[in-house]
C-alpha positions as CSV (number, residue, x, y, z in Angstrom):
1,M,-22.0,-48.7,-42.6
2,T,-18.4,-49.1,-43.3
3,N,-17.0,-52.6,-43.5
4,L,-14.2,-52.9,-41.0
5,G,-13.0,-56.3,-42.2
6,F,-14.9,-58.6,-39.9
7,T,-18.3,-60.2,-39.5
8,P,-20.1,-61.1,-36.4
9,A,-19.6,-64.8,-37.1
10,N,-16.0,-64.8,-37.9
11,V,-13.5,-62.2,-36.7
12,E,-10.7,-62.2,-39.2
13,K,-8.9,-59.0,-38.0
14,N,-8.6,-57.2,-34.6
15,F,-9.0,-53.5,-35.5
16,F,-7.3,-52.3,-32.2
17,I,-4.2,-54.3,-32.9
18,D,-3.9,-55.5,-36.4
19,S,-4.8,-52.2,-37.9
20,I,-1.6,-50.7,-36.4
21,P,1.3,-51.1,-38.8
22,A,4.1,-53.4,-37.5
23,S,6.4,-50.5,-37.5
24,Q,4.2,-48.7,-35.0
25,R,3.6,-51.5,-32.6
26,N,5.1,-51.6,-29.1
27,R,5.4,-47.7,-29.1
28,T,3.4,-44.8,-28.0
29,F,1.8,-42.7,-30.7
30,S,0.4,-39.2,-30.6
31,V,-2.8,-37.6,-32.1
32,K,-0.5,-36.5,-35.0
33,D,0.4,-40.1,-35.8
34,Q,-3.2,-41.2,-35.7
35,W,-4.8,-38.3,-37.5
36,G,-2.1,-36.6,-39.4
37,V,-0.9,-33.0,-39.4
38,R,-4.2,-31.6,-40.5
39,G,-6.1,-33.6,-38.0
40,T,-4.4,-31.9,-35.1
41,R,-6.4,-28.8,-36.0
42,M,-9.7,-30.5,-35.8
43,A,-12.3,-29.2,-33.4
44,G,-12.0,-30.6,-29.9
45,I,-8.3,-31.2,-30.2
46,S,-6.6,-28.3,-28.4
47,D,-4.5,-27.5,-25.3
48,A,-6.3,-27.5,-22.0
49,K,-5.3,-26.6,-18.5
50,V,-5.5,-29.4,-15.9
51,H,-7.5,-28.8,-12.7
52,D,-6.7,-29.9,-9.3
53,A,-9.0,-31.7,-6.8
54,N,-10.6,-28.3,-5.9
55,F,-11.1,-27.4,-9.5
56,A,-8.3,-24.7,-9.3
57,F,-6.0,-24.5,-12.2
58,L,-2.7,-26.0,-11.5
59,T,-0.8,-23.1,-12.9
60,T,-0.2,-21.7,-9.4
61,T,0.7,-25.0,-8.0
62,L,3.2,-25.8,-10.7
63,A,4.6,-22.2,-10.7
64,K,7.2,-20.8,-8.3
65,L,5.2,-18.5,-6.0
66,H,6.8,-15.3,-4.8
67,K,5.5,-14.9,-1.3
68,T,6.1,-11.2,-1.3
69,L,3.0,-9.1,-1.8
70,Y,3.3,-6.1,-4.1
71,E,0.8,-3.7,-2.6
72,P,0.2,-0.1,-3.8
73,K,2.7,2.4,-2.7
74,Y,1.5,5.7,-1.1
75,Y,3.0,8.4,1.0
76,V,1.7,11.2,3.2
77,T,3.5,14.2,4.6
78,W,0.9,15.8,6.9
79,A,2.4,14.4,10.0
80,K,5.7,16.2,9.3
81,D,3.9,19.5,8.7
82,V,1.1,19.6,11.2
83,P,1.5,18.6,14.9
84,S,-1.3,16.4,16.2
85,E,-2.7,15.2,19.4
86,V,-4.4,11.8,19.7
87,G,-7.1,10.8,22.2
88,G,-10.3,11.9,23.8
89,G,-12.9,9.5,22.4
90,F,-15.8,10.2,20.1
91,V,-16.7,13.9,20.1
92,D,-18.8,16.4,18.0
93,Y,-16.3,19.3,18.1
94,V,-12.9,20.3,19.4
95,E,-13.1,23.5,21.6
96,Y,-10.3,25.7,22.8
97,Y,-10.1,29.2,24.4
98,T,-8.1,32.3,23.4
99,V,-7.3,35.0,25.9
100,D,-7.4,38.7,25.2
101,W,-5.8,41.2,27.6
102,A,-7.1,44.7,28.1
103,G,-5.7,47.6,30.1
104,I,-2.1,46.8,29.5
105,M,0.2,49.3,31.2
106,S,1.9,52.1,29.2
107,E,4.8,54.4,29.9
108,F,2.3,57.3,30.6
109,R,-0.9,55.9,32.0
110,N,0.6,54.1,34.9
111,V,2.9,56.8,36.1
112,V,1.8,57.8,39.6
113,G,2.7,61.4,40.6
114,N,1.3,64.7,41.6
115,N,-1.3,64.8,38.8
116,A,-2.3,61.2,39.0
117,N,-5.8,60.5,40.3
118,Y,-6.7,57.3,38.6
119,I,-5.1,53.9,38.7
120,P,-5.8,51.8,35.6
121,R,-7.4,48.3,36.0
122,I,-6.2,45.3,34.1
123,N,-8.8,43.1,32.5
124,A,-8.8,39.9,30.5
125,G,-11.4,38.1,28.4
126,M,-11.7,34.6,27.0
127,T,-13.1,33.6,23.7
128,Q,-14.4,30.2,23.1
129,K,-13.7,28.7,19.7
130,R,-14.4,25.3,18.2
131,V,-13.6,23.4,15.0
132,N,-15.5,20.6,13.3
133,V,-14.7,17.0,13.7
134,Y,-14.9,14.6,10.8
135,T,-15.9,11.0,11.4
136,F,-14.4,8.5,8.9
137,E,-16.2,5.2,8.5
138,I,-15.4,2.3,6.3
139,A,-16.1,-1.4,6.2
140,Y,-15.2,-4.5,4.2
141,D,-17.0,-7.8,3.6
142,L,-15.0,-11.0,3.7
143,R,-17.0,-13.9,2.3
144,F,-17.0,-17.3,4.0
145,V,-16.0,-19.1,0.9
146,E,-13.1,-16.8,0.2
147,L,-11.8,-17.3,3.7
148,E,-11.7,-21.1,3.0
149,K,-9.9,-20.6,-0.3
150,M,-7.3,-18.3,1.2
151,K,-6.3,-21.2,3.5
152,K,-4.7,-22.9,0.6
153,L,-2.3,-20.0,-0.3
154,T,0.9,-19.3,1.6
155,L,1.3,-15.5,1.7
156,Q,3.2,-13.1,3.9
157,K,-0.2,-11.5,5.0
158,S,-3.7,-12.6,5.6
159,I,-6.5,-11.4,3.5
160,Q,-7.7,-9.4,6.5
161,E,-4.3,-7.6,6.8
162,I,-4.5,-6.7,3.1
163,Y,-7.9,-5.1,3.5
164,Q,-6.8,-3.3,6.7
165,N,-3.7,-1.9,4.9
166,A,-6.0,-0.5,2.3
167,I,-8.2,1.1,5.0
168,V,-5.2,2.6,6.8
169,A,-4.0,4.1,3.4
170,E,-7.4,5.7,2.8
171,W,-7.4,7.1,6.4
172,D,-4.0,8.7,6.0
173,L,-4.9,10.3,2.6
174,F,-8.2,11.5,4.2
175,V,-6.4,13.2,7.1
176,Q,-3.9,14.8,4.7
177,K,-6.8,16.3,2.8
178,V,-8.2,17.7,6.0
179,A,-5.0,19.0,7.2
180,Y,-3.8,20.7,4.0
181,T,-7.0,22.0,2.3
182,G,-10.0,20.9,4.4
183,L,-13.2,19.3,3.3
184,Q,-16.3,20.7,1.6
185,N,-16.4,24.4,2.6
186,G,-13.7,24.0,5.2
187,S,-10.1,25.1,5.1
188,G,-6.7,23.8,6.1
189,L,-3.2,24.8,6.5
190,F,-2.8,25.9,2.9
191,N,-6.0,27.8,2.2
192,S,-7.2,29.5,5.4
193,D,-7.3,33.0,3.7
194,D,-9.9,34.3,6.1
195,K,-7.5,33.8,9.1
196,V,-4.0,34.0,7.6
197,Q,-2.5,37.3,6.3
198,V,-1.4,37.1,2.7
199,T,1.6,39.0,1.3
200,T,2.3,39.2,-2.4
201,I,5.7,38.3,-3.8
202,S,6.6,40.6,-6.8
203,N,8.4,38.3,-9.2
204,T,7.8,40.2,-12.4
205,G,11.2,39.2,-13.9
206,T,10.6,35.5,-13.7
207,T,11.2,33.4,-16.8
208,G,9.0,30.6,-15.6
209,R,7.4,30.2,-12.3
210,G,8.4,31.4,-8.8
211,F,11.9,32.6,-8.5
212,E,13.1,31.2,-11.9
213,G,15.1,33.8,-13.7
214,L,15.6,36.0,-10.6
215,T,19.0,36.4,-9.1
216,D,20.3,34.5,-6.0
217,D,20.4,37.8,-4.2
218,A,16.7,38.3,-4.8
219,V,15.8,34.9,-3.5
220,V,17.9,35.2,-0.3
221,S,16.4,38.7,0.2
222,F,12.9,37.2,0.1
223,F,13.6,34.6,2.9
224,N,15.3,37.2,5.0
225,G,12.4,39.6,4.4
226,V,10.0,37.1,5.9
227,F,12.1,36.8,9.1
228,E,12.3,40.6,9.2
229,A,8.5,40.9,9.1
230,Y,8.1,38.4,12.0
231,L,10.6,40.2,14.1
232,E,9.1,43.6,13.6
233,N,5.6,42.5,14.1
234,S,6.4,40.5,17.3
235,N,8.7,43.0,18.9
236,M,11.7,40.7,18.2
237,N,10.1,37.6,19.7
238,I,12.3,35.0,18.4
239,T,10.1,32.2,19.7
240,L,7.6,33.1,17.0
241,I,9.9,33.2,13.9
242,P,9.3,30.5,11.4
243,D,11.2,27.2,11.3
244,T,9.3,25.8,8.4
245,F,8.7,27.0,4.8
246,L,6.5,24.9,2.7
247,V,7.0,25.8,-1.0
248,P,5.6,24.7,-4.4
249,T,7.6,21.9,-6.1
250,F,8.9,24.3,-8.7
251,V,10.5,26.6,-6.0
252,G,12.1,23.5,-4.4
253,A,13.5,22.3,-7.6
254,D,14.8,25.8,-8.5
255,L,16.6,26.3,-5.1
256,T,18.3,22.9,-5.3
257,S,19.4,23.6,-8.9
258,R,21.4,26.7,-8.0
259,F,25.0,26.0,-6.8
260,S,27.5,28.3,-5.2
261,A,30.6,29.5,-7.3
262,L,32.6,26.7,-5.8
263,Y,29.8,24.1,-6.2
264,T,30.1,23.3,-2.4
265,S,26.4,23.7,-1.7
266,T,23.0,24.5,-3.3
267,L,21.1,27.7,-2.7
268,R,18.7,25.7,-0.6
269,E,21.5,24.5,1.6
270,F,22.9,27.9,2.0
271,I,19.5,29.5,3.1
272,V,18.6,26.8,5.7
273,T,21.8,27.6,7.6
274,H,22.5,31.2,6.7
275,N,19.4,33.4,7.4
276,L,18.3,36.2,9.5
277,G,16.3,34.0,11.8
278,N,19.3,32.0,12.9
279,A,21.4,35.1,13.2
280,E,18.9,36.9,15.5
281,S,18.1,33.8,17.6
282,E,21.8,32.9,17.8
283,T,21.1,29.2,17.1
284,D,22.4,26.7,14.6
285,K,19.0,25.1,14.1
286,K,18.4,24.4,10.4
287,L,15.4,25.8,8.6
288,R,13.0,23.4,6.9
289,I,12.4,24.2,3.3
290,V,10.2,21.4,1.8
291,S,8.2,21.1,-1.3
292,R,4.4,20.3,-1.4
293,P,2.6,19.8,-4.7
294,A,-0.7,21.2,-3.3
295,L,0.8,24.7,-3.2
296,N,1.7,24.8,-6.9
297,D,-1.6,26.3,-8.0
298,L,-2.7,28.2,-4.9
299,G,-2.3,31.9,-4.2
300,I,-3.8,35.1,-5.4
301,N,-3.3,34.5,-9.1
302,K,-2.9,30.8,-8.7
303,C,0.8,31.3,-9.4
304,G,2.0,29.4,-6.3
305,R,2.0,29.9,-2.5
306,I,4.7,29.7,0.2
307,V,3.6,28.9,3.7
308,A,5.8,30.1,6.6
309,Y,5.1,29.2,10.2
310,K,6.5,27.8,13.6
311,N,5.9,24.1,13.6
312,D,4.8,23.9,17.2
313,K,1.6,22.5,18.7
314,S,1.0,25.8,20.4
315,F,0.5,27.6,17.1
316,L,-0.8,24.8,14.7
317,R,-2.4,21.5,15.4
318,I,-5.1,19.0,14.6
319,D,-6.8,16.6,17.0
320,I,-7.5,13.0,16.4
321,P,-10.0,12.2,19.1
322,Y,-10.5,8.6,17.9
323,P,-7.7,7.2,15.8
324,M,-8.6,4.9,13.0
325,Q,-9.1,1.4,14.3
326,H,-11.2,-1.7,14.0
327,Y,-14.5,-1.2,15.8
328,V,-16.5,-4.4,15.3
329,T,-16.8,-7.6,13.2
330,L,-20.1,-9.3,12.8
331,P,-21.4,-12.2,10.5
332,N,-23.7,-10.9,7.6
333,I,-25.9,-13.8,6.6
334,D,-27.4,-11.9,3.6
335,K,-24.0,-11.7,2.0
336,M,-22.6,-14.9,3.5
337,S,-19.7,-12.9,4.9
338,Y,-18.1,-11.3,7.8
339,T,-18.4,-7.5,7.9
340,S,-15.7,-5.5,9.6
341,A,-16.2,-1.9,10.5
342,F,-13.5,0.7,11.1
343,V,-13.9,4.2,12.5
344,G,-11.8,7.2,13.1
345,Q,-12.2,10.9,13.9
346,V,-10.0,14.0,12.9
347,S,-10.6,17.7,13.6
348,E,-10.0,20.7,11.3
349,V,-6.8,22.5,11.6
350,Q,-6.5,24.8,14.6
351,M,-4.4,28.0,14.5
352,P,-5.0,29.8,17.7
353,Y,-2.7,32.8,16.9
354,N,-4.3,33.5,13.6
355,T,-7.5,35.2,14.2
356,N,-8.2,37.1,11.0
357,A,-6.3,38.0,7.8
358,A,-5.8,41.6,8.8
359,E,-3.5,40.7,11.7
360,F,0.0,39.2,11.4
361,G,-0.2,35.8,12.8
362,V,2.2,32.9,13.3
363,V,1.2,31.3,10.1
364,T,1.6,33.5,7.0
365,Y,1.1,33.2,3.2
366,W,3.4,34.5,0.6
367,D,1.9,34.4,-2.9
368,F,3.7,34.8,-6.3
369,D,1.9,37.3,-8.5
370,T,3.4,36.4,-11.9
371,Q,4.3,33.4,-14.0
372,A,5.6,33.4,-17.6
373,A,3.2,32.4,-20.3
């Protein structure tokens, strides 16, 4: 045992006072003063975070807290492209009827004269159609302990709202999938090849994809050609001509990159106001030409697809019988939490005036057949 300079019988020196040099008395001293520079690297001597009474690190307490929550950013476009109708409650299918007329008069059959001995009869039939309805179910568990912890934080939103925002985002992305391309073996607005007539766009001279490398005249001619096809097949029914063109992103970028000789407008701006549809209908309504990434690799040769249609609930729609909403919250003792369930229903896309790909309907597909290597 080391002799510290005192004996049990006679204390000659107090270690805790006298062992400190006079120059160091009446002042604080650090671990470095006591142990030296090398001593500060000894095991057990290191920086440590202090905990508060709830055993939470004080780093959040001592830091400036931004109350803004930086949540994931997402965006959906289906609501701009597909009209919808909400309501009806839980269902298994959405049904609708289409009417077919027979015995329509003609300039010959209905002429009554000397040789007429038969008066034609008109007839009509109705066909019942139905589309699938998808039920979207999701839930989250909120533990009792976590609820108590969250009471100590001051945030813009509660933890319940954060979870609900995530659920709404998942629902929106789900509906967009149903609306555009369908689920499983289903189909949507972009890929209903069995019901929508497909026309090939010959773009042999392209230097890239779509209209790239083609002249402005060729591009304008394509859009006017689409309007011409609608007018011819509908007997000049201007109520059926398209007001929306959904195009691949490379087409949208190309149209916006082309300027007039005076740089007063892009080719896209020119087409939306100067086209055969507006000229024949004698309106100033602007055409919608908008890009959708899901169209980039669709089409006959996966070279891109343009979708033209009249954006009206009579021609295109989806139903949301039961909109996404909170259904029930119950305690879950097994998980020591509250379990909240959310439910929503959405139908497949309905296109009543597109019965089969052999007939010209209100919705049409226009597929590029070439892309540069």
